[in-house]
N, C-alpha and C positions, 0 to 999 in steps of 0.2 A: 455669538452666543453659544454655549456649548450644547454639545448633542448628548442627550440622555441615552442610555442603554436602549436597544431597539429589539425587538422580539417578532417571530413569526408564529402566530396562533395556530392551533390544532386541536381538535376534539381530545380530551383528557384518554389517555391509555390507562386503564386499570389493569394491576397484574395482583393476582391473589397473594398472600404472604407465603402460600407453600407452593413452590414453583420449581419446576425443572426445566431447562432448556432443551434438552434433548426430547422430552415429551412435545415441547410446543413446537418443535421445528421438524421431527421426524415422525414420531409415533402419531401425532395427529393426522398426517396425512392418511395414513393405514385406517384410522377411526372414520375418516371422511370419505372412503371409497377409492383413494389413489393408489392402492398398494401396487397394482399391476402397471402403473405409468413408470415411464422411463425417468429416472432421477437423475442420473449420470451416464454421460456416453464417454468411453473410455477406450482409446485403441481399438477402434471398429466394434466395440462391443457396448451393447447398453445395458444399464443395472436399474432394476426396479426400486421403488421405495421399498417394498416388502424384502427385496433382497439386502437392501442396505440396512435396514432395520434389524434383519436377523442378524447380519454380520456384525453391527454393533451391540446386539444383546451377546452374541458368543465373545466379543472383546471384553465386555464389561464382565461377563462371567469369568473370563479367563483371568482378568486382573483380580478378581475376589479369590479367585483358586490360588494366585501368587501372594495373597496377603494384602492387597492394597486395600487402604481405608479411606473413608472420606476425608477429603482436604489434602491427603498426600499428592505429590504432583506426579504427572505421567508427560514425559517429554515425547513429542513427535518431530523427527527428522526424516520426514516423508516427502517424496515427490506428489503432485497433484495427481489424485487418484482416489477409486473407491475406499481403499484401504486407510486412506486420510480421513475421510468422512467417518469411517466407521470407529476409528481409533479415537477421534474428536469426539463425537457423541456417546461412544462407548464408556469413556472415562468420566463423562458429565454425567450420564445416567445413573452411575453409582456415587456419585457425589465426590469423586476425585477433580483433580485439575488438570486440565490438558495445557499442555505448554509447546505449541508450536514453535519450530526453530528455523531459521534461515538455513537452507540447503547449500548455500554458496560462500560459507564462511570457512575460516581456517581452523585448524585444531585447538590452538590456544583460545578460540572465541568458544568453541565448545567445551572446554575445561571450565572457563569462568561461568557460562550458564547453566551449565548441569551441575556445578558446585553451588553456585548461587540460589538454584532454584530447589536444590535438593532433592530432585527427581530421582524416584525410587525403579522406574521402568523407562526404558527408551526403546521407541519403535523406530525402526531404519531401514531404508531401503539399501539393498546391497550396492547399489550405484554410490553409496556416501560411505559404505564401510571403511575404506582406507583412510578416510578423515578421522575415523574413531578408534580403529584397532590400537595405533599407537600409543594414544592416550589413556587407554583403559585402566592403568594402574593408578593414574592421577585422579580419577572419579570417585570422590570419598563417598558419595550416598547411593550410586547407583547399585541395584542387584540384580536387574533382569534386561536383557537384550530381546527383543522382538523383531526378528529380521524378515523383510518382507522381500520377496524376489518374483520379478515379473519377467516377461519375456524381453523387454527392453534393459533389464538389469542383471540377467541371468549369467553373464560373463564375469560378474565379479568374484572376488576371491573368498566368499564366504558362501556357504551351501547348506542345506538342510543335513548333509551327513555330519556337521560340525556341531549340531546340537548338544548341548549339556544342561544340566540343571538350572543355569543362569543365561544360556543361551538357546532361544526358541525359534523354530522355524514357525514364520507366522500362520501358514495353511494347516500345519499340520496342529498347531497351538489351538486355533479357533475350531477346529474340527471335533477336537476332543472337548469342548466346552458345550454348554446348554444353549439352546436358541431361545429360551423364555427367560427373562430378566425382570424383576420387580424394580421400579424406579426408587431411588432413594429419596426419603422425605426431605428434600433442601429446600432452603427459604429462597425467595426472590433475591435476598441480599447475601447469600454465599457466594464464595469465589466458585467461577465456573472454569476460566482460563485465563492464562496469561499470555501476553503478548511482550516481546522484548523490541524496546526502541533501537533504531539504527545504530545508536551509539557513535554518532559523528564526532562527539567531544568527550573523551572520558569510555568509561565502560558501559555497556547497553543497561538500560533500565527495565526492570520487569513490570510492566503495566498490569495492574490486578484488576480484572473486568468480572463483574458479576452476572448471576444466572439472568438478570433482567435485561442486560445492557443490549443484547443482539435484537430484543423485540423491540426496543424503542429507534434504532436504527432501521429495521425493517418497515416499520410505520411509519416514521416520520420522513424518510428519505425514499426508500425503494418503492412504496406504495404511493406516497404523494408526489415526488418529484419525477421518477421514473415511469410511473403508472404501470409497475411490474403485475403480471398474472400469471395463472397458471398456463396460458398458453407460449409463454415466454420461452426461449432457449437462450441461457447465458454462456459467455465466453470471455474469460478474463485471461488477459497477458499477464497481469500482475499475479503472483503465485498465492496459495493459500495460506502460507507462513507469513504474509504481510497482512495488516489489519485491513487495507484496501481491497485485496484479492480474496479473503476470508469472507467477507460480506458479498462481493460480487459473484462468487462462484460457489458458495456454499450455503450460507443461510438465508440471503436474498431468496434465491429459487426455492429453497426448501420451506421457507416462510409461507409461500404460495402455492406450492404444489408445481412448480415450473421443473423445466430440467435445465442441467448444466453440461458444459464439455470440459474435461479435464485433460489437458494437454501436459504431460510430464517433460517435455523438452524444453529448450531455451526460447525465448519469445523472439525469434527472428523475424524481421518483417514478412518476408516470403512464405514462411511457414505459417504465419497468422493468417495470410490470404488463402492457403490450401486447407487450413483447419475450417475456416469460413464456409468455402465451398462444399468441403465434405459433409458437414455437419449442419448447415445452415442456421446458425444461431441468428437471434433478433436482437440481442443487446450486447455490445461489444464494449469492454473495457480496456483502455490502454493509458499510457503515459506519453507526454510531449516528444520525448524522443523517438518512440516508437513510432507515433504518427508522422513525425519527419521522416523517419527511415523507410516507412511505407511509400510515402510521397515521392522519395528520392528513386525508388526503382523505375527503371525504364519502362514507360507506356504501361504503367500499373493499372490505370482506369481501364484500358482496353485489356489487358490480359489476364485480369482476375474479376469474378463474379462475386460482387460486393453486395447485392441487392436484398439479401435476406435482411441484413441488418437495419434496424428501425431507428436504431439512436445508438451514438457511441459516446461514451464518458472517457473524462481526462481528470487526472488527480495526478499528486505527486509533486508537481510544480506548476507555476503558471503557464497557460497554453498561449503561444503568440498568437496574436490576431492574423498574422499572415498565413500561419499554417492552418487554423481555423478555416479560413476563407480558401484556401487552395484545396484542402481536403473535402470541403463542401462542394465546391465546383467540381472536382473530380469525381467523387463518389456519389454526389449527392445525397447525402445523410448528414445530419447536425452532428457535432460534438459539444456536450454539454460539459463545460470546464467546472471543476469545482475544488475545494480544499476540505482535507480531512486530516486526521492525526492517528497515531496509534493511541495516545492517551484518551482521544475522544470516541475512538473506535472506527467512525467512519466520516462521510462526508456530512458537514454542517453549513456551508454556504455553496450556493450551486445556481447555475444557469438553467433556465427552463426550456424547453423546446417551445420554439417560436417566440421567445423572449430574450433571446441572447443579445449581451451586448459584447462585442468583440473584444478580447483584452482584458475584461473583466472576469471576477470569479462568480459573478453573480448576486444573489439575495440570499437571506437566511433560509435554511431549511426550516420548515415547521418544527416546533417544539425546542427550537434554540433561541437563546438571545445572545447578544453580542454588544461590547462596549470598546469602542476605539479610544484608549485613555492616554496621557502624557506619563512621564516618568514617576508622577506621584499617584498615579490611578485615577485621575481628574479627567472626565470627559473633553475631548477636544472639539474644536469646532467643526461643523460639517464641512466636509472637504479639505481638512488637515491630516497629516499623517500622524498616526499614534501606534501604540501597541493594542494588538487585538487580544481581548478577554472573550471567552465564551462560556455561557453557562447551558447546560444539558445534562440529562440523565443518563446518557451513555458514558458519561466522563469516568474514568478509572477511579477506583475508590483511593489508590494511593501506589507510590513506587514501593516494591516489595524493598526491603532493607535499605531504604534510601530516605529516612525520616527528614533530614534537613533540605534535600532536594523535593521531596514532598510540600514542605512548607514554603518553598521558593517558588513553585509553580501552581500550587493550588492554594487559593485563599477563600475560605467559606465555599460557595457555590459556584465561584469562578476559577477559570483555569487560564493560564498566560500561555499562549500559543507560540510565542517567540517571534510572531510574525509583524511587520510592519504593513498598515492598511490606511485605507482612508474611505469613506462613504460618500458617493455622490447625492444630488439633490432628488434622486428617482430611487435611492434604497440599494444601489449596487454598490459592492464592495469591489476595490480595487487593489490588487496585490503590488507592495512596494519593497519586497525582500525580507529577509530574516532580518532580525534586530541587530545581529552581528555583520549583516553583508552591506547595510546602508553605508552610503559615502556623504560625508560632509565635504562640499566643495565650492570655495569661495563663500563660505558660511550657510550654502544652501545643502539640502539634502538632495541627493541624487539617488534614484533607485537604480540598482544594476538591472533589473528586469525591465524597465523602461529602455534604456540603452540597449540590452540585447534584443529586445523587439522590434527595434529599429534596423538594428545590424541583420536580423535575420530575414527581413524582408529584401535584402540586397541578393540577386539572383545567384550569386557566387559563394553565398553562405548556406552551409548547413545547419551548424549549432556554433554557439558561442557563450562565453561567460565573461562577465565583468567583475573585476576585483579592483581594489584599491591600490594604487602605487606611488611612493613618494618621488616628488619631483626634485630638482636640484635645491630647491627652497625648503625642502623638507615638509611640503604641502601635499596633502593627498588629492590625487587625480584620477580619473577612471583609466584602467587599462583593459584591453580586451584580447582574449584568447579566442581564435577563430579556427574552426574546422571548415575546411572548403569543400564543394560539392565535386563529385566525380568528373574529372576533365578540367577541373580548374587548378591552376598552378600559383602558389605563392610569390609574392613579388613587392617590391617597395612601392610600384607604382599601384598594385592594387591595394595595398595598406593606404595609401594617401587618398585612394578613390573611396574607399569605405567610410575614412574619416571624414570627408567630405558629404557622401551619403548620410551619414548621423547629423551632420551640423544642418542639413537641409530640413531635417525632421523634427530635431528638437533643439532647446535653448542651447546656444552655443557653448555654454560651460559645462553640458553634460557629455560631448562629444569624447570618444577614446583619444587620450594623448599618445598611446603606444598600441600596437597592434602586432600580436605574435600568433604565427600560425602552427596549429598542432594537428597531427594525424586523428586524435582523440580525445577526448575531455575525460578527466577523472570524474566516475560516477559511484553512486552507491549501488547496491543489488536491486533497488526499487528505480533505478534510473534517474535519480536526482544528482544533479551537479554537484559536485564538492568543491564548492569555492574557496574553504579554507585550505585545501591542498596548493591553490593556485596562487593564494595570497601570501607570496613570498616578498614581503616589503623590502625593499633596499637590494633586491637580487638584481645584478647585473647581466649574467649570462642566461641565455635562452635555457627554457627548462628542458629537462631530458625527459622525453617522452617515457623511459623504461622505467622510471620511478614512480608513476602513476597509473600505468595500465595493469 
């Protein structure tokens, strides 16, 4: 019997036709008396809601002074900081479209995204200036650059002394602008911001998100699943330019009058512990790779005080059950694994506190519907693997300038996530890999994630990735790429031990026929393993690590 689409009910959210997200998430905190409360902790300083609101107003007025009009794009190439928050909400408040961009890309990527979005203004931290300066002549639509300099970026090669009619120092620029700003009369269905997908295959896709999208994610997930309140302090290892990080550390806390810790540096495991000890956040957002790295630090449970954190969240890719258990045993806090996407803006399936099934992605977040379907879009039987489709109000309106791709992915109210899933009898969803990562071995589906979870439970394994490789008969079999824990050495004996280890835990046809040891796995900036780089079918020589790092 086929399973029908499932849904998770939630009280209806009514959003007025005239609606602006900057008012809903920032100005409202002032009208509710929270102006003096800390909104952002950043590099040892706290910034109140009143200060962020004033800075956002000055940004909005500055943009108007530059001739920016409604619907024109304003790009943000900024580190996590109060300036990011102000630029994001300042642009939205005047009806312009904020476009946060990944700060860890290469110049050619910025040429593509800035020209594709036709951004007229670019906010940029001086630390990233060297990535932009060589390509300025290639940016067809850019008219103004607003340069942010902070103590951590003051050594960069551009300074306030270099300001011109098109190059502006942020601090001087906002100080000239008025601190009072009238909100644009935007509709709830107006474009508010774009987020570019990771672009793991082909060029990045600009996901157009509307004024109302952040409200749905806040109400459905942050309040309903996380139970976030004004008393919480959030800290996200995932950066604000990611869909995951934008909710975690900006509009979720701003949506309830909570506080956020903005950290501009790289999310290294030891630094994450130090930030937690300094600011005492209550909600911590990470990714599986980071949690593994935190556990790998010697005596981490004794060296660091993690007691302020009441709940951890994981997304980006499936959280192995072994990491979940060891983290909870070490730090005495649950990790709620979930799945979200840039297209749907944030998490739409998640585990709940006290209701975790290790290894599963959890249950539907209120307000969303799911369908696990075959290649023809027909619901599969419960327990069978199929393509995951999601229906929800936070889904992107469309991909900018990608009409055919939009039609391929969004069909009516449903969006194809590109993930393979099955649902168990208790309503929990189990991730089985990306649609193009699944392996057909001996006529049966093999989930790379399932094999990875088995391997990572071995005490010698830090990280692993499973891909398909052809055997001598040109049949696909699983191959494992393995990163070992510190102090472990690669050997044929260890490879055979790992194969036997998997055989003991999974059906025999699922074990990896080959194991190759690497110093590091190729990953996206969000920490997702890029299996397509490893998927070198027919390759006979070991992978050169220098080509993937």
